[in-house]
DRENDO-1510 file (C-alpha; in Angstrom, 1 decimal, always signed):
<recs>
REC; n; res; u; v; w
REC; 1; MET; +96.2; +95.6; +87.2 .
REC; 2; SER; +99.6; +96.4; +88.6 .
REC; 3; ILE; +102.4; +96.1; +86.0 .
REC; 4; LEU; +105.1; +95.8; +88.6 .
REC; 5; ASP; +105.1; +93.6; +91.7 .
REC; 6; MET; +104.2; +95.9; +94.6 .
REC; 7; GLU; +106.6; +94.0; +96.9 .
REC; 8; GLU; +109.4; +95.4; +94.9 .
REC; 9; PHE; +108.5; +99.0; +95.8 .
REC; 10; LYS; +109.3; +98.2; +99.4 .
REC; 11; LYS; +113.0; +97.8; +98.3 .
REC; 12; LEU; +113.2; +101.2; +96.6 .
REC; 13; PRO; +115.3; +104.0; +98.1 .
REC; 14; ASP; +113.3; +106.3; +100.4 .
REC; 15; GLU; +113.4; +109.2; +98.0 .
REC; 16; THR; +111.6; +107.3; +95.3 .
REC; 17; LYS; +108.8; +106.3; +97.6 .
REC; 18; SER; +107.6; +109.9; +97.7 .
REC; 19; VAL; +105.6; +109.4; +94.4 .
REC; 20; ILE; +103.7; +106.3; +95.7 .
REC; 21; ASP; +100.2; +106.7; +97.3 .
REC; 22; ARG; +100.0; +110.3; +96.5 .
REC; 23; ILE; +98.3; +112.4; +93.6 .
REC; 24; THR; +100.7; +113.6; +91.1 .
REC; 25; TYR; +99.8; +115.5; +87.9 .
REC; 26; ILE; +102.1; +115.5; +85.0 .
REC; 27; ASP; +101.6; +118.3; +82.6 .
REC; 28; GLU; +102.4; +118.4; +78.8 .
REC; 29; ASP; +105.9; +119.6; +79.5 .
REC; 30; LEU; +106.5; +116.6; +81.9 .
REC; 31; ASN; +106.4; +119.0; +85.0 .
REC; 32; PHE; +105.3; +117.2; +88.2 .
REC; 33; ILE; +102.5; +119.1; +90.0 .
REC; 34; TYR; +101.7; +117.6; +93.5 .
REC; 35; GLU; +98.2; +117.7; +95.0 .
REC; 36; ASN; +98.8; +120.8; +97.1 .
REC; 37; SER; +99.1; +123.0; +94.0 .
REC; 38; LEU; +96.5; +121.2; +91.8 .
REC; 39; GLY; +93.2; +123.0; +91.4 .
REC; 40; PHE; +90.2; +123.5; +89.2 .
REC; 41; SER; +92.1; +125.9; +87.1 .
REC; 42; THR; +94.4; +123.1; +85.8 .
REC; 43; LEU; +91.3; +121.0; +84.9 .
REC; 44; LEU; +89.6; +124.0; +83.2 .
REC; 45; LEU; +92.7; +124.3; +81.0 .
REC; 46; LYS; +92.5; +120.7; +80.0 .
REC; 47; SER; +88.8; +121.0; +79.3 .
REC; 48; GLY; +89.5; +123.9; +76.9 .
REC; 49; LYS; +92.2; +121.9; +75.1 .
REC; 50; LEU; +89.8; +119.0; +74.6 .
REC; 51; LYS; +87.3; +121.3; +73.1 .
REC; 52; ASN; +90.0; +122.7; +70.8 .
REC; 53; ASN; +90.7; +119.1; +69.8 .
REC; 54; CYS; +87.1; +118.8; +68.6 .
REC; 55; PHE; +87.5; +121.7; +66.3 .
REC; 56; LYS; +90.8; +120.1; +65.0 .
REC; 57; LEU; +89.0; +116.9; +64.2 .
REC; 58; ILE; +86.4; +118.8; +62.2 .
REC; 59; GLU; +89.1; +120.6; +60.3 .
REC; 60; TYR; +90.9; +117.2; +59.6 .
REC; 61; LYS; +87.6; +115.7; +58.5 .
REC; 62; GLU; +87.3; +118.3; +55.7 .
REC; 63; THR; +91.0; +118.2; +54.7 .
REC; 64; LEU; +92.2; +114.6; +55.1 .
REC; 65; SER; +91.2; +111.6; +53.0 .
REC; 66; ALA; +88.7; +109.3; +54.5 .
REC; 67; SER; +91.2; +106.6; +55.3 .
REC; 68; SER; +93.6; +109.1; +56.9 .
REC; 69; PHE; +90.9; +110.6; +59.0 .
REC; 70; ASN; +89.6; +107.2; +60.2 .
REC; 71; TYR; +93.1; +106.2; +61.2 .
REC; 72; LEU; +93.6; +109.4; +63.1 .
REC; 73; SER; +90.2; +109.2; +64.8 .
REC; 74; GLU; +90.4; +105.5; +65.8 .
REC; 75; ASN; +93.8; +106.1; +67.4 .
REC; 76; TYR; +92.6; +109.3; +69.2 .
REC; 77; LEU; +89.5; +107.5; +70.4 .
REC; 78; LYS; +91.6; +104.6; +71.7 .
REC; 79; GLN; +93.7; +107.2; +73.8 .
REC; 80; LEU; +90.5; +108.7; +75.2 .
REC; 81; GLU; +89.1; +105.4; +76.2 .
REC; 82; THR; +92.3; +104.8; +78.2 .
REC; 83; TYR; +92.1; +108.3; +79.9 .
REC; 84; ALA; +88.4; +108.0; +80.6 .
REC; 85; PHE; +88.9; +104.5; +82.1 .
REC; 86; PHE; +91.6; +105.7; +84.5 .
REC; 87; SER; +89.7; +108.8; +85.4 .
REC; 88; ASN; +86.7; +106.7; +86.3 .
REC; 89; GLN; +88.8; +104.4; +88.4 .
REC; 90; LEU; +90.4; +107.3; +90.2 .
REC; 91; SER; +87.0; +108.7; +91.3 .
REC; 92; LEU; +85.8; +105.2; +92.2 .
REC; 93; TYR; +88.8; +104.0; +94.2 .
REC; 94; PHE; +89.5; +107.3; +95.8 .
REC; 95; GLU; +86.0; +107.4; +97.3 .
REC; 96; LYS; +86.1; +103.8; +98.2 .
REC; 97; ASN; +89.7; +103.2; +99.5 .
REC; 98; SER; +91.4; +106.6; +100.3 .
REC; 99; PRO; +92.0; +106.9; +104.1 .
REC; 100; GLU; +91.6; +110.8; +103.7 .
REC; 101; LYS; +88.5; +111.5; +101.7 .
REC; 102; ASP; +88.7; +115.2; +101.2 .
REC; 103; ALA; +85.9; +116.8; +99.1 .
REC; 104; ASN; +88.1; +119.0; +97.0 .
REC; 105; THR; +90.2; +116.0; +95.7 .
REC; 106; LEU; +87.1; +114.0; +95.0 .
REC; 107; ALA; +85.5; +116.8; +93.1 .
REC; 108; LEU; +88.7; +117.2; +91.0 .
REC; 109; PHE; +88.6; +113.5; +90.1 .
REC; 110; ASN; +84.9; +113.6; +89.2 .
REC; 111; CYS; +85.3; +116.7; +87.2 .
REC; 112; GLN; +88.2; +115.1; +85.2 .
REC; 113; SER; +86.1; +112.0; +84.6 .
REC; 114; ILE; +83.2; +114.0; +83.4 .
REC; 115; ASN; +85.5; +116.0; +81.1 .
REC; 116; PHE; +86.9; +112.9; +79.4 .
REC; 117; ASN; +83.5; +111.0; +79.1 .
REC; 118; SER; +81.8; +114.1; +77.6 .
REC; 119; HIS; +84.7; +114.6; +75.2 .
REC; 120; ILE; +84.3; +110.9; +74.1 .
REC; 121; SER; +80.7; +111.7; +73.2 .
REC; 122; GLU; +81.6; +114.7; +71.2 .
REC; 123; VAL; +84.3; +112.8; +69.2 .
REC; 124; GLU; +81.9; +110.0; +68.5 .
REC; 125; LYS; +79.4; +112.5; +66.9 .
REC; 126; ILE; +82.3; +114.1; +64.9 .
REC; 127; THR; +83.9; +110.8; +63.7 .
REC; 128; GLY; +80.9; +108.5; +63.5 .
REC; 129; LEU; +82.9; +106.0; +65.6 .
REC; 130; LYS; +81.9; +104.2; +68.7 .
REC; 131; SER; +84.2; +103.8; +71.8 .
REC; 132; GLN; +85.0; +100.4; +72.8 .
REC; 133; THR; +85.3; +98.7; +76.2 .
REC; 134; PHE; +88.8; +99.4; +77.6 .
REC; 135; ASN; +91.0; +96.3; +77.5 .
REC; 136; GLN; +93.3; +96.4; +80.6 .
REC; 137; GLN; +95.5; +93.5; +79.6 .
REC; 138; ASN; +96.1; +94.8; +76.1 .
REC; 139; PHE; +97.0; +98.2; +77.5 .
REC; 140; ILE; +99.5; +96.7; +80.0 .
REC; 141; GLN; +101.2; +94.8; +77.2 .
REC; 142; GLU; +101.3; +97.9; +75.1 .
REC; 143; VAL; +102.8; +100.1; +77.9 .
REC; 144; LYS; +105.5; +97.4; +78.6 .
REC; 145; GLU; +106.5; +97.8; +74.9 .
REC; 146; THR; +106.9; +101.6; +74.9 .
REC; 147; PRO; +110.4; +103.1; +75.0 .
REC; 148; VAL; +109.5; +105.3; +78.0 .
REC; 149; PHE; +108.5; +102.3; +80.1 .
REC; 150; LYS; +111.6; +100.4; +79.2 .
REC; 151; LYS; +113.7; +103.3; +80.0 .
REC; 152; PHE; +112.2; +104.1; +83.5 .
REC; 153; SER; +110.7; +100.7; +84.6 .
REC; 154; PHE; +112.6; +98.7; +87.2 .
REC; 155; ASN; +114.4; +95.6; +86.2 .
REC; 156; ILE; +112.2; +93.1; +88.1 .
REC; 157; LYS; +112.4; +89.5; +87.4 .
REC; 158; PRO; +109.1; +87.7; +86.6 .
REC; 159; LYS; +107.5; +86.3; +89.8 .
REC; 160; GLU; +108.0; +82.6; +90.0 .
REC; 161; LYS; +104.8; +80.6; +90.0 .
REC; 162; SER; +103.6; +78.8; +93.2 .
REC; 163; PHE; +101.8; +75.4; +93.2 .
REC; 164; ILE; +98.5; +77.1; +94.0 .
REC; 165; ASP; +98.8; +78.9; +90.6 .
REC; 166; PHE; +98.2; +75.5; +88.9 .
REC; 167; ILE; +95.2; +74.6; +91.0 .
REC; 168; SER; +92.1; +75.5; +89.0 .
REC; 169; HIS; +89.4; +75.3; +91.7 .
REC; 170; GLU; +87.5; +77.9; +93.7 .
REC; 171; LYS; +88.9; +76.3; +96.9 .
REC; 172; ASN; +92.5; +76.3; +95.7 .
REC; 173; LYS; +93.7; +77.9; +98.9 .
REC; 174; GLU; +92.1; +75.3; +101.0 .
REC; 175; ILE; +93.5; +72.6; +98.8 .
REC; 176; GLU; +97.0; +73.9; +99.1 .
REC; 177; LYS; +96.6; +74.2; +102.9 .
REC; 178; ILE; +95.6; +70.5; +103.1 .
REC; 179; ILE; +98.5; +69.5; +101.0 .
REC; 180; LEU; +101.1; +71.4; +103.0 .
REC; 181; GLU; +99.5; +69.8; +106.2 .
REC; 182; LYS; +99.0; +66.2; +105.0 .
REC; 183; PHE; +102.0; +65.7; +102.7 .
REC; 184; GLN; +104.7; +67.3; +104.9 .
REC; 185; ASN; +108.1; +65.8; +104.1 .
REC; 186; GLU; +106.5; +63.4; +101.4 .
REC; 187; LYS; +108.5; +63.0; +98.2 .
REC; 188; GLY; +108.6; +61.2; +95.0 .
REC; 189; LYS; +105.9; +58.5; +94.6 .
REC; 190; LYS; +103.2; +60.0; +97.0 .
REC; 191; LEU; +103.5; +63.4; +95.3 .
REC; 192; ARG; +103.0; +61.8; +91.9 .
REC; 193; TYR; +99.9; +60.1; +93.3 .
REC; 194; LEU; +98.6; +63.5; +94.4 .
REC; 195; ILE; +99.2; +65.1; +91.0 .
REC; 196; GLU; +97.5; +62.2; +89.2 .
REC; 197; TYR; +94.5; +62.5; +91.6 .
REC; 198; LEU; +94.1; +66.2; +91.0 .
REC; 199; ASN; +94.6; +65.7; +87.3 .
REC; 200; GLU; +91.8; +63.0; +87.1 .
REC; 201; LEU; +89.4; +65.6; +88.8 .
REC; 202; GLY; +90.4; +68.2; +86.2 .
REC; 203; ILE; +91.8; +70.5; +88.9 .
REC; 204; ILE; +95.4; +70.5; +87.6 .
REC; 205; SER; +96.7; +70.2; +84.1 .
REC; 206; MET; +99.3; +67.6; +82.9 .
REC; 207; VAL; +99.6; +68.6; +79.3 .
REC; 208; HIS; +103.0; +68.5; +77.6 .
REC; 209; GLY; +105.4; +71.0; +79.1 .
REC; 210; ASP; +103.4; +71.4; +82.4 .
REC; 211; ARG; +105.3; +68.8; +84.4 .
REC; 212; THR; +108.5; +70.8; +84.6 .
REC; 213; LYS; +106.5; +73.9; +85.6 .
REC; 214; ILE; +104.6; +72.1; +88.2 .
REC; 215; TYR; +107.8; +70.5; +89.7 .
REC; 216; SER; +109.4; +74.0; +89.9 .
REC; 217; ALA; +106.2; +75.4; +91.5 .
REC; 218; MET; +106.2; +72.6; +94.0 .
REC; 219; LYS; +109.9; +73.3; +94.9 .
REC; 220; ASN; +108.9; +76.9; +95.4 .
REC; 221; SER; +105.9; +76.2; +97.6 .
REC; 222; PHE; +106.8; +73.1; +99.7 .
REC; 223; ASN; +109.3; +73.8; +102.5 .
REC; 224; TRP; +110.8; +70.4; +102.3 .
REC; 225; GLU; +112.8; +68.2; +99.9 .
REC; 226; ILE; +110.3; +66.7; +97.4 .
REC; 227; GLY; +112.7; +64.5; +95.5 .
REC; 228; THR; +114.0; +64.8; +91.9 .
REC; 229; HIS; +111.8; +65.5; +88.8 .
REC; 230; GLN; +112.3; +61.9; +87.7 .
REC; 231; SER; +111.2; +60.5; +91.1 .
REC; 232; ILE; +107.9; +62.3; +90.7 .
REC; 233; PHE; +107.2; +62.5; +86.9 .
REC; 234; GLY; +109.2; +59.5; +85.6 .
REC; 235; ASN; +107.7; +56.9; +83.4 .
REC; 236; TRP; +107.4; +54.5; +86.3 .
REC; 237; PHE; +103.8; +55.3; +86.7 .
REC; 238; SER; +101.1; +53.6; +84.8 .
REC; 239; ILE; +97.4; +52.8; +85.2 .
REC; 240; PRO; +96.0; +50.4; +86.4 .
REC; 241; ASN; +98.1; +50.9; +89.7 .
REC; 242; LYS; +96.8; +49.1; +92.8 .
REC; 243; GLU; +98.8; +51.1; +95.2 .
REC; 244; TYR; +97.5; +54.3; +93.6 .
REC; 245; THR; +93.9; +53.1; +93.6 .
REC; 246; LYS; +94.2; +52.4; +97.4 .
REC; 247; PHE; +95.8; +55.6; +98.1 .
REC; 248; LYS; +93.0; +57.5; +96.3 .
REC; 249; GLU; +90.7; +56.4; +99.2 .
REC; 250; THR; +93.0; +58.4; +101.5 .
REC; 251; LEU; +93.0; +61.3; +99.2 .
REC; 252; ASN; +89.2; +61.3; +99.1 .
REC; 253; SER; +89.2; +61.6; +103.0 .
REC; 254; TYR; +91.6; +64.6; +102.7 .
REC; 255; PHE; +89.5; +66.3; +100.1 .
REC; 256; PRO; +85.8; +65.4; +100.8 .
REC; 257; PHE; +84.6; +68.5; +98.9 .
REC; 258; LEU; +86.2; +67.2; +95.7 .
REC; 259; SER; +84.8; +63.7; +95.5 .
</recs>
């Protein structure tokens, strides 16, 4: 679910790396509290504030119009779904992946998760709404559009696609490995035959606009000169093609698990 390419973090100055792979709590005043000073008292304060929010919702339900209250409730519940999701993930992944599994930190994460999930149940009773399954992709896109993210995020270029990204098969890594081995230094015509072969099997797409993307991905992935775009994707190819039909026998021997 990473928004930024983790490889880019390796290029950051040393002083910025202090916030990676450590527990950092940010309070309402944007103060950073690190794990050595974070205790149950902090979470108890949060629990009390969540309870106060319930009373606020009851108050708003009596004073606001139905449409205004529903709008407020839906947006608040959406925030809670996000907090609950990440709280659950913290508990799950800390216990599963943390190299240092101290009981105090795990207890803090579990307590936080219980607080948010319990609060969601209370909000559902007050509002009559039901929480939805958290949508990670929508959340990532919404975060990218926020002023805070745009202000503090790193200016990282989108990662260029590799040829394997266009291979829609469970054995895509094995297919790419065979291509890099068997097609070393091949260019132009033979690569077009390969693309047509994979396209016939429904493993790679050749719809309008994909050819340029595939060509760029091949240049990124193949460590040899593959020829021009025209030499691979030009209009010279047509079916029936005797040479291509014969070459398909060779391709079948390269990829026996596809035929």
